[in-house]
FILODREN-995289 format. One record per residue (C-alpha): residue number from 1; residue in one letter; y, z, x. Coordinates in nm, 3 decimals, decimal comma, m for minus. Layout:
[atom NUM; "a"; [Y; Z; X]]
...
***
This chain:
[atom 1; "x"; [0,000; 0,000; 0,000]]
[atom 2; "x"; [0,241; 0,080; 0,285]]
[atom 3; "x"; [0,130; m0,198; 0,519]]
[atom 4; "x"; [0,448; m0,400; 0,468]]
[atom 5; "x"; [0,667; m0,103; 0,574]]
[atom 6; "x"; [0,537; m0,081; 0,929]]
[atom 7; "x"; [0,612; m0,318; 1,212]]
[atom 8; "x"; [0,525; m0,154; 1,543]]
[atom 9; "x"; [0,631; m0,329; 1,861]]
[atom 10; "x"; [0,504; m0,275; 2,216]]
[atom 11; "x"; [0,838; m0,411; 2,343]]
[atom 12; "x"; [1,045; m0,144; 2,168]]
[atom 13; "x"; [1,217; 0,122; 2,381]]
[atom 14; "x"; [1,080; 0,381; 2,136]]
[atom 15; "x"; [0,724; 0,509; 2,169]]
[atom 16; "x"; [0,466; 0,417; 1,905]]
[atom 17; "x"; [0,483; 0,770; 1,768]]
[atom 18; "x"; [0,863; 0,750; 1,741]]
[atom 19; "x"; [0,841; 0,413; 1,566]]
[atom 20; "x"; [0,597; 0,555; 1,308]]
[atom 21; "x"; [0,822; 0,856; 1,245]]
[atom 22; "x"; [1,134; 0,643; 1,212]]
[atom 23; "x"; [0,976; 0,391; 0,978]]
[atom 24; "x"; [0,812; 0,650; 0,751]]
[atom 25; "x"; [1,132; 0,857; 0,727]]
[atom 26; "x"; [1,336; 0,545; 0,645]]
[atom 27; "x"; [1,083; 0,439; 0,382]]
[atom 28; "x"; [1,105; 0,784; 0,222]]
[atom 29; "x"; [1,486; 0,789; 0,214]]
[atom 30; "x"; [1,495; 0,433; 0,079]]
[atom 31; "x"; [1,260; 0,538; m0,204]]
[atom 32; "x"; [0,969; 0,317; m0,103]]
[atom 33; "x"; [0,714; 0,600; m0,086]]
[atom 34; "x"; [0,630; 0,757; m0,427]]
[atom 35; "x"; [0,639; 1,138; m0,406]]
[atom 36; "x"; [0,325; 1,178; m0,622]]
[atom 37; "x"; [0,097; 0,956; m0,413]]
[atom 38; "x"; [m0,046; 1,075; m0,080]]
[atom 39; "x"; [0,027; 0,886; 0,238]]
[atom 40; "x"; [m0,270; 0,722; 0,409]]
[atom 41; "x"; [m0,490; 0,965; 0,599]]
[atom 42; "x"; [m0,430; 0,991; 0,972]]
[atom 43; "x"; [m0,755; 0,805; 1,040]]
[atom 44; "x"; [m0,679; 0,524; 0,794]]
[atom 45; "x"; [m0,317; 0,478; 0,913]]
[atom 46; "x"; [m0,433; 0,474; 1,276]]
[atom 47; "x"; [m0,680; 0,196; 1,194]]
[atom 48; "x"; [m0,416; 0,011; 0,993]]
[atom 49; "x"; [m0,166; 0,018; 1,281]]
[atom 50; "x"; [m0,409; m0,018; 1,568]]
[atom 51; "x"; [m0,306; 0,306; 1,737]]
[atom 52; "x"; [m0,487; 0,627; 1,827]]
[atom 53; "x"; [m0,538; 0,888; 1,557]]
[atom 54; "x"; [m0,360; 1,150; 1,773]]
[atom 55; "x"; [m0,047; 0,934; 1,767]]
[atom 56; "x"; [m0,045; 0,939; 1,386]]
[atom 57; "x"; [m0,129; 1,312; 1,371]]
[atom 58; "x"; [0,170; 1,396; 1,595]]
[atom 59; "x"; [0,397; 1,168; 1,390]]
[atom 60; "x"; [0,293; 1,336; 1,063]]
[atom 61; "x"; [0,335; 1,684; 1,214]]
[atom 62; "x"; [0,688; 1,599; 1,329]]
[atom 63; "x"; [0,774; 1,465; 0,982]]
[atom 64; "x"; [0,644; 1,788; 0,826]]
[atom 65; "x"; [0,855; 1,992; 1,069]]
[atom 66; "x"; [1,161; 1,780; 0,988]]
[atom 67; "x"; [1,110; 1,828; 0,613]]
[atom 68; "x"; [1,015; 1,471; 0,519]]
[atom 69; "x"; [0,653; 1,550; 0,438]]
[atom 70; "x"; [0,450; 1,843; 0,309]]
[atom 71; "x"; [0,084; 1,896; 0,390]]
[atom 72; "x"; [m0,141; 1,989; 0,098]]
[atom 73; "x"; [m0,472; 2,144; 0,190]]
[atom 74; "x"; [m0,759; 1,898; 0,135]]
[atom 75; "x"; [m0,518; 1,660; m0,041]]
[atom 76; "x"; [m0,327; 1,501; 0,245]]
[atom 77; "x"; [0,042; 1,440; 0,317]]
[atom 78; "x"; [0,302; 1,390; 0,043]]
[atom 79; "x"; [0,676; 1,322; 0,035]]
[atom 80; "x"; [0,875; 1,645; 0,023]]
[atom 81; "x"; [1,082; 1,639; m0,299]]
[atom 82; "x"; [1,353; 1,847; m0,129]]
[atom 83; "x"; [1,437; 1,569; 0,116]]
[atom 84; "x"; [1,523; 1,336; m0,175]]
[atom 85; "x"; [1,767; 1,572; m0,346]]
[atom 86; "x"; [2,047; 1,489; m0,104]]
[atom 87; "x"; [2,002; 1,113; m0,147]]
[atom 88; "x"; [2,242; 0,924; m0,372]]
[atom 89; "x"; [2,068; 0,814; m0,691]]
[atom 90; "x"; [2,128; 0,470; m0,834]]
[atom 91; "x"; [2,369; 0,483; m1,127]]
[atom 92; "x"; [2,501; 0,234; m1,374]]
[atom 93; "x"; [2,798; 0,048; m1,223]]
[atom 94; "x"; [3,138; 0,189; m1,313]]
[atom 95; "x"; [3,371; m0,062; m1,476]]
[atom 96; "x"; [3,715; m0,067; m1,307]]
[atom 97; "x"; [4,029; m0,263; m1,376]]
[atom 98; "x"; [4,055; m0,559; m1,136]]
[atom 99; "x"; [4,366; m0,414; m0,961]]
[atom 100; "x"; [4,478; m0,557; m0,629]]
[atom 101; "x"; [4,370; m0,528; m0,266]]
[atom 102; "x"; [4,609; m0,375; m0,012]]
[atom 103; "x"; [4,845; m0,598; 0,184]]
[atom 104; "x"; [4,735; m0,500; 0,534]]
[atom 105; "x"; [5,023; m0,689; 0,696]]
[atom 106; "x"; [5,255; m0,444; 0,522]]
[atom 107; "x"; [5,044; m0,133; 0,582]]
[atom 108; "x"; [4,981; m0,179; 0,955]]
[atom 109; "x"; [5,270; m0,026; 1,149]]
[atom 110; "x"; [5,112; m0,083; 1,491]]
[atom 111; "x"; [4,907; m0,381; 1,617]]
[atom 112; "x"; [4,733; m0,265; 1,938]]
[atom 113; "x"; [4,475; m0,545; 1,915]]
[atom 114; "x"; [4,740; m0,811; 1,981]]
[atom 115; "x"; [4,774; m0,706; 2,348]]
[atom 116; "x"; [4,410; m0,633; 2,419]]
[atom 117; "x"; [4,262; m0,727; 2,755]]
[atom 118; "x"; [3,947; m0,915; 2,661]]
[atom 119; "x"; [3,682; m0,826; 2,917]]
[atom 120; "x"; [3,334; m0,966; 2,953]]
[atom 121; "x"; [3,098; m0,714; 2,793]]
[atom 122; "x"; [2,772; m0,872; 2,906]]
[atom 123; "x"; [2,884; m0,912; 3,265]]
[atom 124; "x"; [2,531; m0,833; 3,389]]
[atom 125; "x"; [2,421; m1,170; 3,252]]
[atom 126; "x"; [2,635; m1,355; 3,509]]
[atom 127; "x"; [2,509; m1,417; 3,864]]
[atom 128; "x"; [2,848; m1,348; 4,028]]
[atom 129; "x"; [3,026; m1,064; 3,846]]
[atom 130; "x"; [3,343; m0,988; 4,045]]
[atom 131; "x"; [3,443; m0,763; 3,760]]
[atom 132; "x"; [3,659; m0,456; 3,814]]
[atom 133; "x"; [3,585; m0,112; 3,674]]
[atom 134; "x"; [3,208; m0,152; 3,632]]
[atom 135; "x"; [2,934; 0,001; 3,847]]
[atom 136; "x"; [2,627; m0,165; 3,990]]
[atom 137; "x"; [2,337; m0,016; 3,787]]
[atom 138; "x"; [2,126; m0,010; 4,104]]
[atom 139; "x"; [2,358; 0,255; 4,248]]
[atom 140; "x"; [2,337; 0,496; 3,954]]
[atom 141; "x"; [2,163; 0,829; 4,039]]
[atom 142; "x"; [1,912; 0,815; 3,753]]
[atom 143; "x"; [1,688; 1,104; 3,859]]
[atom 144; "x"; [1,970; 1,346; 3,937]]
[atom 145; "x"; [2,153; 1,262; 3,615]]
[atom 146; "x"; [1,837; 1,300; 3,406]]
[atom 147; "x"; [1,775; 1,641; 3,565]]
[atom 148; "x"; [2,125; 1,766; 3,484]]
[atom 149; "x"; [2,123; 1,614; 3,135]]
[atom 150; "x"; [1,787; 1,778; 3,062]]
[atom 151; "x"; [1,911; 2,119; 3,174]]
[atom 152; "x"; [2,230; 2,079; 2,971]]
[atom 153; "x"; [2,015; 2,069; 2,657]]
[atom 154; "x"; [1,795; 2,365; 2,745]]
[atom 155; "x"; [1,784; 2,642; 2,484]]
[atom 156; "x"; [2,013; 2,864; 2,692]]
[atom 157; "x"; [2,266; 2,587; 2,751]]
[atom 158; "x"; [2,268; 2,482; 2,386]]
[atom 159; "x"; [2,332; 2,841; 2,282]]
[atom 160; "x"; [2,634; 2,841; 2,514]]
[atom 161; "x"; [2,797; 2,513; 2,414]]
[atom 162; "x"; [2,679; 2,432; 2,060]]
[atom 163; "x"; [2,952; 2,628; 1,882]]
[atom 164; "x"; [3,302; 2,500; 1,818]]
[atom 165; "x"; [3,495; 2,584; 2,136]]
[atom 166; "x"; [3,822; 2,511; 1,957]]
[atom 167; "x"; [4,034; 2,406; 2,256]]
[atom 168; "x"; [3,832; 2,542; 2,548]]
[atom 169; "x"; [3,642; 2,359; 2,825]]
[atom 170; "x"; [3,319; 2,429; 3,010]]
[atom 171; "x"; [3,389; 2,696; 3,271]]
[atom 172; "x"; [3,135; 2,554; 3,517]]
[atom 173; "x"; [3,295; 2,210; 3,509]]
[atom 174; "x"; [3,646; 2,352; 3,548]]
[atom 175; "x"; [3,532; 2,558; 3,847]]
[atom 176; "x"; [3,365; 2,258; 4,012]]
[atom 177; "x"; [3,677; 2,042; 3,969]]
[atom 178; "x"; [3,891; 2,327; 4,104]]
[atom 179; "x"; [3,676; 2,404; 4,408]]
[atom 180; "x"; [3,504; 2,072; 4,490]]
[atom 181; "x"; [3,706; 1,771; 4,375]]
[atom 182; "x"; [4,069; 1,878; 4,400]]
[atom 183; "x"; [4,064; 2,040; 4,748]]
[atom 184; "x"; [3,953; 1,707; 4,898]]
[atom 185; "x"; [4,286; 1,566; 4,788]]
[atom 186; "x"; [4,473; 1,871; 4,912]]
[atom 187; "x"; [4,529; 2,000; 4,556]]
[atom 188; "x"; [4,482; 2,365; 4,460]]
[atom 189; "x"; [4,503; 2,477; 4,099]]
[atom 190; "x"; [4,424; 2,771; 3,873]]
[atom 191; "x"; [4,174; 2,718; 3,589]]
[atom 192; "x"; [4,449; 2,720; 3,327]]
[atom 193; "x"; [4,624; 2,435; 3,511]]
[atom 194; "x"; [4,326; 2,201; 3,454]]
[atom 195; "x"; [4,232; 2,020; 3,132]]
[atom 196; "x"; [3,926; 1,802; 3,066]]
[atom 197; "x"; [3,992; 1,468; 2,897]]
[atom 198; "x"; [3,798; 1,174; 2,758]]
[atom 199; "x"; [3,879; 0,963; 3,062]]
[atom 200; "x"; [4,212; 0,908; 3,237]]
[atom 201; "x"; [4,350; 0,695; 2,954]]
[atom 202; "x"; [4,316; 0,987; 2,712]]
[atom 203; "x"; [4,510; 1,203; 2,958]]
[atom 204; "x"; [4,787; 0,946; 2,986]]
[atom 205; "x"; [4,823; 0,910; 2,611]]
[atom 206; "x"; [4,857; 1,284; 2,556]]
[atom 207; "x"; [5,105; 1,330; 2,840]]
[atom 208; "x"; [5,326; 1,057; 2,701]]
[atom 209; "x"; [5,308; 1,193; 2,346]]
[atom 210; "x"; [5,427; 1,531; 2,472]]
[atom 211; "x"; [5,696; 1,417; 2,718]]
[atom 212; "x"; [5,844; 1,100; 2,568]]
[atom 213; "x"; [6,054; 1,023; 2,260]]
[atom 214; "x"; [6,332; 0,787; 2,155]]
[atom 215; "x"; [6,580; 0,959; 2,387]]
[atom 216; "x"; [6,375; 0,920; 2,705]]
[atom 217; "x"; [6,315; 0,645; 2,958]]
[atom 218; "x"; [5,971; 0,581; 3,102]]
[atom 219; "x"; [5,928; 0,391; 3,428]]
[atom 220; "x"; [5,604; 0,223; 3,529]]
[atom 221; "x"; [5,500; 0,004; 3,818]]
[atom 222; "x"; [5,517; m0,373; 3,780]]
[atom 223; "x"; [5,257; m0,512; 3,831]]
[atom 224; "x"; [5,076; m0,216; 3,686]]
[atom 225; "x"; [4,874; m0,073; 3,403]]
[atom 226; "x"; [4,964; m0,286; 3,095]]
[atom 227; "x"; [4,816; m0,055; 2,832]]
[atom 228; "x"; [5,074; 0,209; 2,930]]
[atom 229; "x"; [5,336; m0,014; 2,771]]
[atom 230; "x"; [5,161; 0,009; 2,435]]
[atom 231; "x"; [5,123; 0,386; 2,469]]
[atom 232; "x"; [5,490; 0,424; 2,550]]
[atom 233; "x"; [5,589; 0,202; 2,258]]
[atom 234; "x"; [5,413; 0,447; 2,025]]
[atom 235; "x"; [5,656; 0,719; 2,141]]
[atom 236; "x"; [5,969; 0,508; 2,091]]
[atom 237; "x"; [6,070; 0,565; 2,453]]
[atom 238; "x"; [6,266; 0,306; 2,647]]
[atom 239; "x"; [6,046; 0,130; 2,902]]
[atom 240; "x"; [6,159; 0,034; 3,250]]
[atom 241; "x"; [5,960; m0,188; 3,485]]
[atom 242; "x"; [5,962; m0,057; 3,842]]
[atom 243; "x"; [5,927; m0,288; 4,141]]
[atom 244; "x"; [5,656; m0,238; 4,402]]
[atom 245; "x"; [5,629; m0,375; 4,754]]
[atom 246; "x"; [5,385; m0,359; 5,045]]
[atom 247; "x"; [5,423; 0,022; 5,045]]
[atom 248; "x"; [5,379; 0,074; 4,673]]
[atom 249; "x"; [5,644; 0,198; 4,428]]
[atom 250; "x"; [5,997; 0,145; 4,557]]
[atom 251; "x"; [6,212; 0,457; 4,552]]
[atom 252; "x"; [6,590; 0,482; 4,520]]
[atom 253; "x"; [6,824; 0,340; 4,259]]
[atom 254; "x"; [6,563; 0,202; 4,016]]
[atom 255; "x"; [6,427; 0,554; 3,949]]
[atom 256; "x"; [6,754; 0,738; 3,887]]
[atom 257; "x"; [6,775; 0,695; 3,510]]
[atom 258; "x"; [6,405; 0,766; 3,439]]
[atom 259; "x"; [6,276; 1,083; 3,273]]
[atom 260; "x"; [5,911; 1,016; 3,355]]
[atom 261; "x"; [5,749; 0,767; 3,590]]
[atom 262; "x"; [5,390; 0,654; 3,640]]
[atom 263; "x"; [5,263; 0,570; 3,986]]
[atom 264; "x"; [4,937; 0,505; 4,172]]
[atom 265; "x"; [5,040; 0,595; 4,529]]
[atom 266; "x"; [4,702; 0,614; 4,700]]
[atom 267; "x"; [4,579; 0,280; 4,570]]
[atom 268; "x"; [4,843; 0,092; 4,376]]
[atom 269; "x"; [4,706; m0,062; 4,059]]
[atom 270; "x"; [4,634; m0,354; 4,084]]
[atom 271; "x"; [4,771; m0,461; 4,426]]
[atom 272; "x"; [4,569; m0,189; 4,614]]
[atom 273; "x"; [4,850; m0,105; 4,860]]
[atom 274; "x"; [4,887; 0,257; 4,978]]
[atom 275; "x"; [5,216; 0,448; 4,973]]
[atom 276; "x"; [5,286; 0,593; 5,321]]
[atom 277; "x"; [5,360; 0,961; 5,372]]
[atom 278; "x"; [5,730; 0,917; 5,436]]
[atom 279; "x"; [5,786; 0,736; 5,107]]
[atom 280; "x"; [5,587; 1,003; 4,923]]
[atom 281; "x"; [5,819; 1,271; 5,059]]
[atom 282; "x"; [6,121; 1,063; 4,962]]
[atom 283; "x"; [5,984; 1,014; 4,609]]
[atom 284; "x"; [5,931; 1,388; 4,560]]
[atom 285; "x"; [6,279; 1,469; 4,693]]
[atom 286; "x"; [6,433; 1,215; 4,456]]
[atom 287; "x"; [6,235; 1,353; 4,161]]
[atom 288; "x"; [6,390; 1,694; 4,222]]
[atom 289; "x"; [6,737; 1,556; 4,286]]
[atom 290; "x"; [6,746; 1,313; 3,989]]
[atom 291; "x"; [6,539; 1,538; 3,760]]
[atom 292; "x"; [6,241; 1,327; 3,660]]
[atom 293; "x"; [5,867; 1,394; 3,634]]
[atom 294; "x"; [5,586; 1,195; 3,793]]
[atom 295; "x"; [5,240; 1,103; 3,663]]
[atom 296; "x"; [5,009; 1,043; 3,960]]
[atom 297; "x"; [4,692; 0,851; 3,875]]
[atom 298; "x"; [4,455; 0,906; 4,168]]
[atom 299; "x"; [4,199; 0,676; 4,011]]
[atom 300; "x"; [3,995; 0,576; 4,319]]
[atom 301; "x"; [4,047; 0,884; 4,530]]
[atom 302; "x"; [3,678; 0,933; 4,610]]
[atom 303; "x"; [3,597; 0,582; 4,734]]
[atom 304; "x"; [3,807; 0,582; 5,049]]
[atom 305; "x"; [3,703; 0,420; 5,375]]
[atom 306; "x"; [3,962; 0,609; 5,582]]
[atom 307; "x"; [3,838; 0,897; 5,797]]
[atom 308; "x"; [4,162; 1,084; 5,731]]
[atom 309; "x"; [4,296; 0,964; 5,392]]
[atom 310; "x"; [4,653; 1,028; 5,287]]
[atom 311; "x"; [4,669; 1,344; 5,074]]
[atom 312; "x"; [4,753; 1,318; 4,707]]
[atom 313; "x"; [5,117; 1,321; 4,603]]
[atom 314; "x"; [5,037; 1,635; 4,403]]
[atom 315; "x"; [4,938; 1,818; 4,722]]
[atom 316; "x"; [5,292; 1,775; 4,857]]
[atom 317; "x"; [5,462; 1,882; 4,534]]
[atom 318; "x"; [5,632; 2,223; 4,560]]
[atom 319; "x"; [5,843; 2,197; 4,245]]
[atom 320; "x"; [5,590; 2,121; 3,969]]
[atom 321; "x"; [5,718; 1,765; 3,936]]
[atom 322; "x"; [5,378; 1,591; 3,957]]
[atom 323; "x"; [5,113; 1,570; 3,685]]
[atom 324; "x"; [4,786; 1,472; 3,849]]
[atom 325; "x"; [4,514; 1,262; 3,679]]
[atom 326; "x"; [4,159; 1,207; 3,802]]
[atom 327; "x"; [3,833; 1,085; 3,653]]
[atom 328; "x"; [3,466; 1,024; 3,727]]
[atom 329; "x"; [3,474; 0,669; 3,590]]
[atom 330; "x"; [3,486; 0,504; 3,933]]
[atom 331; "x"; [3,202; 0,710; 4,079]]
[atom 332; "x"; [2,956; 0,846; 3,824]]
[atom 333; "x"; [3,004; 0,625; 3,517]]
[atom 334; "x"; [3,289; 0,457; 3,325]]
[atom 335; "x"; [3,081; 0,492; 3,008]]
[atom 336; "x"; [3,073; 0,871; 3,038]]
[atom 337; "x"; [3,449; 0,881; 2,967]]
[atom 338; "x"; [3,518; 1,207; 3,148]]
[atom 339; "x"; [3,847; 1,277; 3,324]]
[atom 340; "x"; [4,081; 1,564; 3,399]]
[atom 341; "x"; [4,444; 1,642; 3,453]]
[atom 342; "x"; [4,625; 1,903; 3,660]]
[atom 343; "x"; [4,974; 2,025; 3,581]]
[atom 344; "x"; [5,199; 2,326; 3,529]]
[atom 345; "x"; [5,055; 2,588; 3,295]]
[atom 346; "x"; [5,329; 2,541; 3,035]]
[atom 347; "x"; [5,256; 2,167; 3,012]]
[atom 348; "x"; [4,878; 2,206; 3,009]]
[atom 349; "x"; [4,907; 2,462; 2,730]]
[atom 350; "x"; [5,092; 2,216; 2,504]]
[atom 351; "x"; [4,867; 1,921; 2,589]]
[atom 352; "x"; [4,566; 2,142; 2,516]]
[atom 353; "x"; [4,719; 2,202; 2,175]]
[atom 354; "x"; [4,764; 1,829; 2,118]]
[atom 355; "x"; [4,407; 1,760; 2,230]]
[atom 356; "x"; [4,287; 2,019; 1,976]]
[atom 357; "x"; [4,457; 1,820; 1,698]]
[atom 358; "x"; [4,297; 1,494; 1,813]]
[atom 359; "x"; [3,938; 1,589; 1,898]]
[atom 360; "x"; [3,916; 1,963; 1,975]]
[atom 361; "x"; [3,759; 1,905; 2,317]]
[atom 362; "x"; [3,535; 1,648; 2,490]]
[atom 363; "x"; [3,163; 1,696; 2,407]]
[atom 364; "x"; [3,039; 2,017; 2,564]]
[atom 365; "x"; [2,691; 1,889; 2,647]]
[atom 366; "x"; [2,848; 1,616; 2,864]]
[atom 367; "x"; [3,081; 1,868; 3,026]]
[atom 368; "x"; [2,788; 2,093; 3,114]]
[atom 369; "x"; [2,579; 1,804; 3,252]]
[atom 370; "x"; [2,866; 1,691; 3,475]]
[atom 371; "x"; [2,932; 2,049; 3,584]]
[atom 372; "x"; [2,568; 2,081; 3,694]]
[atom 373; "x"; [2,584; 1,740; 3,864]]
[atom 374; "x"; [2,883; 1,855; 4,069]]
[atom 375; "x"; [2,750; 2,204; 4,140]]
[atom 376; "x"; [2,423; 2,075; 4,285]]
[atom 377; "x"; [2,597; 1,844; 4,529]]
[atom 378; "x"; [2,470; 1,530; 4,359]]
[atom 379; "x"; [2,819; 1,388; 4,317]]
[atom 380; "x"; [2,893; 1,440; 4,688]]
[atom 381; "x"; [2,575; 1,252; 4,773]]
[atom 382; "x"; [2,660; 0,974; 4,527]]
[atom 383; "x"; [3,008; 0,930; 4,671]]
[atom 384; "x"; [2,869; 0,898; 5,025]]
[atom 385; "x"; [2,629; 0,628; 4,907]]
[atom 386; "x"; [2,902; 0,443; 4,715]]
[atom 387; "x"; [3,143; 0,449; 5,008]]
[atom 388; "x"; [2,878; 0,307; 5,240]]
[atom 389; "x"; [2,790; 0,023; 5,001]]
[atom 390; "x"; [3,150; m0,048; 4,902]]
[atom 391; "x"; [3,260; m0,069; 5,264]]
[atom 392; "x"; [2,992; m0,334; 5,325]]
[atom 393; "x"; [3,109; m0,529; 5,022]]
[atom 394; "x"; [3,474; m0,480; 5,114]]
[atom 395; "x"; [3,409; m0,642; 5,453]]
[atom 396; "x"; [3,204; m0,920; 5,296]]
[atom 397; "x"; [3,482; m1,011; 5,049]]
[atom 398; "x"; [3,744; m0,987; 5,324]]
[atom 399; "x"; [3,552; m1,218; 5,556]]
[atom 400; "x"; [3,491; m1,471; 5,278]]
[atom 401; "x"; [3,858; m1,473; 5,176]]
[atom 402; "x"; [3,973; m1,502; 5,538]]
[atom 403; "x"; [3,743; m1,799; 5,581]]
[atom 404; "x"; [3,829; m1,986; 5,262]]
[atom 405; "x"; [4,171; m1,855; 5,153]]
[atom 406; "x"; [4,344; m1,721; 5,467]]
[atom 407; "x"; [4,647; m1,499; 5,404]]
[atom 408; "x"; [4,561; m1,478; 5,034]]
[atom 409; "x"; [4,494; m1,104; 5,036]]
[atom 410; "x"; [4,550; m0,791; 5,243]]
[atom 411; "x"; [4,241; m0,568; 5,282]]
[atom 412; "x"; [4,289; m0,249; 5,080]]
[atom 413; "x"; [4,395; 0,025; 5,323]]
[atom 414; "x"; [4,274; 0,317; 5,116]]
[atom 415; "x"; [3,938; 0,175; 5,009]]
[atom 416; "x"; [3,856; 0,136; 4,642]]
[atom 417; "x"; [3,661; m0,142; 4,477]]
[atom 418; "x"; [3,873; m0,459; 4,451]]
[atom 419; "x"; [4,093; m0,716; 4,622]]
[atom 420; "x"; [4,419; m0,844; 4,477]]
[atom 421; "x"; [4,432; m1,215; 4,565]]
[atom 422; "x"; [4,730; m1,449; 4,575]]
[atom 423; "x"; [4,607; m1,804; 4,522]]
[atom 424; "x"; [4,789; m2,131; 4,596]]
[atom 425; "x"; [5,134; m2,151; 4,440]]
[atom 426; "x"; [5,026; m2,415; 4,187]]
[atom 427; "x"; [4,713; m2,225; 4,078]]
[atom 428; "x"; [4,683; m2,113; 3,717]]
[atom 429; "x"; [4,441; m1,820; 3,748]]
[atom 430; "x"; [4,385; m1,822; 3,372]]
[atom 431; "x"; [4,229; m2,167; 3,402]]
[atom 432; "x"; [4,042; m2,054; 3,711]]
[atom 433; "x"; [3,901; m1,761; 3,516]]
[atom 434; "x"; [3,781; m1,989; 3,236]]
[atom 435; "x"; [3,619; m2,248; 3,461]]
[atom 436; "x"; [3,468; m1,985; 3,690]]
[atom 437; "x"; [3,300; m1,812; 3,399]]
[atom 438; "x"; [3,141; m2,142; 3,294]]
[atom 439; "x"; [2,984; m2,153; 3,640]]
[atom 440; "x"; [2,863; m1,793; 3,639]]
[atom 441; "x"; [3,153; m1,632; 3,825]]
[atom 442; "x"; [3,346; m1,355; 3,647]]
[atom 443; "x"; [3,697; m1,269; 3,770]]
[atom 444; "x"; [4,019; m1,133; 3,618]]
[atom 445; "x"; [4,341; m1,335; 3,615]]
[atom 446; "x"; [4,641; m1,135; 3,731]]
[atom 447; "x"; [4,899; m1,239; 3,472]]
[atom 448; "x"; [4,796; m0,955; 3,238]]
[atom 449; "x"; [4,904; m0,693; 3,491]]
[atom 450; "x"; [5,259; m0,818; 3,531]]
[atom 451; "x"; [5,481; m0,646; 3,278]]
[atom 452; "x"; [5,781; m0,875; 3,324]]
[atom 453; "x"; [5,844; m1,192; 3,127]]
[atom 454; "x"; [5,722; m1,516; 3,284]]
[atom 455; "x"; [5,478; m1,354; 3,531]]
[atom 456; "x"; [5,340; m1,547; 3,830]]
[atom 457; "x"; [5,012; m1,715; 3,737]]
[atom 458; "x"; [4,848; m1,755; 4,078]]
[atom 459; "x"; [4,718; m1,399; 4,122]]
[atom 460; "x"; [4,367; m1,280; 4,041]]
[atom 461; "x"; [4,150; m0,978; 4,112]]
[atom 462; "x"; [3,806; m0,964; 4,271]]
[atom 463; "x"; [3,614; m0,645; 4,204]]
[atom 464; "x"; [3,312; m0,571; 4,421]]
[atom 465; "x"; [3,169; m0,255; 4,265]]
[atom 466; "x"; [2,942; m0,448; 4,028]]
[atom 467; "x"; [2,816; m0,736; 4,244]]
[atom 468; "x"; [2,533; m0,718; 4,497]]
[atom 469; "x"; [2,643; m0,769; 4,858]]
[atom 470; "x"; [2,428; m1,077; 4,911]]
[atom 471; "x"; [2,592; m1,253; 4,614]]
[atom 472; "x"; [2,950; m1,211; 4,735]]
[atom 473; "x"; [2,960; m1,502; 4,983]]
[atom 474; "x"; [2,799; m1,764; 4,754]]
[atom 475; "x"; [3,009; m1,640; 4,461]]
[atom 476; "x"; [3,335; m1,684; 4,652]]
[atom 477; "x"; [3,216; m2,023; 4,782]]
[atom 478; "x"; [3,173; m2,134; 4,422]]
[atom 479; "x"; [3,513; m1,989; 4,325]]
[atom 480; "x"; [3,692; m2,163; 4,611]]
[atom 481; "x"; [3,540; m2,498; 4,513]]
[atom 482; "x"; [3,683; m2,453; 4,163]]
[atom 483; "x"; [4,026; m2,365; 4,306]]
[atom 484; "x"; [4,023; m2,686; 4,510]]
[atom 485; "x"; [3,936; m2,887; 4,201]]
[atom 486; "x"; [4,226; m2,756; 3,990]]
[atom 487; "x"; [4,505; m2,736; 4,253]]
***
């Protein structure tokens, strides 16, 4: 009777037992299993499905435990009536006046989708993915992450994090950020000066909502992080594009009328240049003199090739002018969406309050798993492995560019995971991006990162965190051939 409800597959990621449980529970909820008729015996269902009887026995036992089935002595397994009480019963359709549908053009006050950066989601399907911000799956620490994830859902851990923490964060994770991650960048902070966020972008949005309004001016690097413009527009703040050069954000006159500025001093986004120490000191002195605040995004702080990297801007700050942002997206996983910010207690207190209104706090099971991952030294080991691999790829990309497109790019001083490339003057990198993708090469055109009107079109970015080292040279060979065809 139930044969048509089951379709087990050996190719499914779920075990046979899980498939049986899922399909029986769905059939019950959908009303396909009459509550007054017993399900097939374990022996009969096993024969019907071609699986072992133990597999069916375990599936039935789980369904009993979960409340889908009840076991009647010498009568078999039946649908539990209680499980059906919460299901919506079919009712006669309610007759409504035709009315009218909403005019969404009038209702929508913001249109974030209009300025979306469309990235390739299935980048793994391409042989030459020079895509930025993704990690090579072969470098992910599967065993260590599984271990920490498993412990984070132990009975003791669940008892600790399963309740509503209101606006709190996991104490282990805070302590690991405070004692392991921040000191490497020369930053020291108290626990109540640190807040966990759902990635760096979440941190940026909340900072801007708290510090900007229609009476403020927000300065951001150009080229820079384009989605900051949309965030700032939501606050009504005036937006000012700030010029960068070979040493990063230019200081001086252009900053004087700003209330808040955003900068990426250690690894300018997207040009990759590093701000020297002298300019950092000048920037901090001007912030105090001209009374503005600074957001420092230290987004690739861990993946540095320098033996003695320049300390974070925050480490030099003696006047609470710098709000520091970090994340684990460039080392552990961008999909985990876990970041943190460091700032004065008064600011963190208010942003914590805003975060509470948005989402309470990032999921506690993830916070605990990451805290364990840091505490056991697994992140330190991962970073060492990433730096070694990235440095190989960095050299490989640099040699290929020097060979085929000399003087097109300066090697990133700080490290990181990408090159910012200036193509021939008559190159349209948007067309290059389209044609390259047709030939299996994924790149990003640079026009999106220029905030000014009429941006130059001959820049593009080559990420090397997601592509195997041996594919870099042939991938760039293919890209250069396309450039020669269209210029």
